N, C-alpha and C positions, 0 to 999 in steps of 0.2 A: 504494500500500500504506500510505501515511501515514494514510488514513482507515479502515483495517481495524480490526476489533474482535476480541476473543478468540473470538467466535462464528464468525468466518471461518476458524478453524483447528481441524480435527478433533482434533488432539493438542496438549496443553500439557505441557511438561516444566519442572519446577522446577529452578532453578540458583541457588546461593548465590555471590555475588561474593566474591572473596578480596582480602586486603590487597594482594597483589602485582598485582592487576588494575589498580589505580590507577597513573596516570603522574604525572609531576612537576607537572602542572596540576591534580591532585586529582580526576580523573575516570577512568572506565574507558578504557583506551587502545583506539584503534580496532581494532587487530589482535586484541584479546581477544574481540571479538564473534564472530569466525570460530570460535573454540574453543567458544563457546556454541552456535553452529549445529551444529557437528560433534557435540557432546555430546548435544544434543536428538535429532538424527536417529539417531545410532548407538545411543543408549539405547533408542529405539523399536524398532529392528531387533533388538537383542540381546534385549530383553524378549519379543519375539515368536518368538524362536528361529530367526531367519533370517540372523543374522550371527555367525559364529565367527571372531573376530579372529586366533586363533592357528592353527587347523587347517582353516579353510574353503578349499575348492578355488576358489571364485569370490569376488572382492572388488570393492567399488565404489571407484573412484579419482575424486577430485575433479578435474575438468578446467576448470571455470568457476565463478567466484564473484563476488559483488558485494554491497555494503551501502550503504544511505543512513542517515544519522544525523539524528535530529530533536530528541532531548532527552538531556542528559547523565545518566549513571549513575555511582555511586561506591560503594565499599565503605562500609558493610555492606549495601547493597541486596540484597533477595531478588528474583529474577526469575522470570518465566514465559516460556518460549520457545514460541511457536505454530509448528506445523509443518503444512504441507499440500503436496500434490503437484500441480503444474500441468501436467506432461507425463510420461507413462509410456510410453516408447518401447520398441523392441525390445531395445536394450542400454544405454539411458540413462534417467535419471530426473532431472527438474528439480524441486527442492524450493524452496518459498518459506517464509521464516521471518520471524517478527516478535518483537521483544523488548518485553516489558511489565514494568514495575515491579510487584511483587506488590501486589494491591489497587487498581491503577489501570487504566483502560481506554485511556489514551493510548499510542500506539505510540512507543517511544523510538528504535527502529531497525528497519529492515526490509531483508531481503536475499534472496539466492537462492544456490543452488549446484547443480551438476550432477554426478551420479555416472555414470561409465561403468563397467559391469560387465565385468571381465576375468578370464581364467583366471590364477590366481596364478602358475603356473609359466611359462607362455608370455608373459604380459602382453598377450595378444591379446583383443579384445572378444568377448564371448559374450552370449547372450540373458539377460535378467534371469530368474533362476530362478523357476519357477512359485510356490513357497512365498513368495518375496520379493514377486513380483507381487501375490499375493493379499493379503499384509500391507499393501502400499502402496496397493492399491485403496481401502482404507478412508480414505485421506488425500486422494484425488482431489477437486479443487475444480472446479466447473462453469465459473467465470470467474475470470480473474486481474485484479488491480488494475492 
């Protein structure tokens, strides 16, 4: 995914770094990238009307995640987070994400995370809802890096 370009990601979300994102070494702390991933994916789902964070019967829980870091970022960088889906299963979705500094083509970090869809009350896996599946189908990639 290090060689990926913006064109490899069907959705790009804009994210502004914050002062608090920097650590004592003067760059965005590694754990903060995961919040960028969550923000980009959940923003996509909310904008398409398939995620109701407060009242939805079905929710996606993160069960696996990872990230590789290639170039440092720091406040006040503006970012674009590329999002694609590499696997759309019965009850799970694997997202691949890439972090780009605004205006640059070089990937600064690339990662993944997996949502398992569950019934909010029972916390048991359920099928990805049809509306969600349709929204995610627009993000499917043919090959992964």
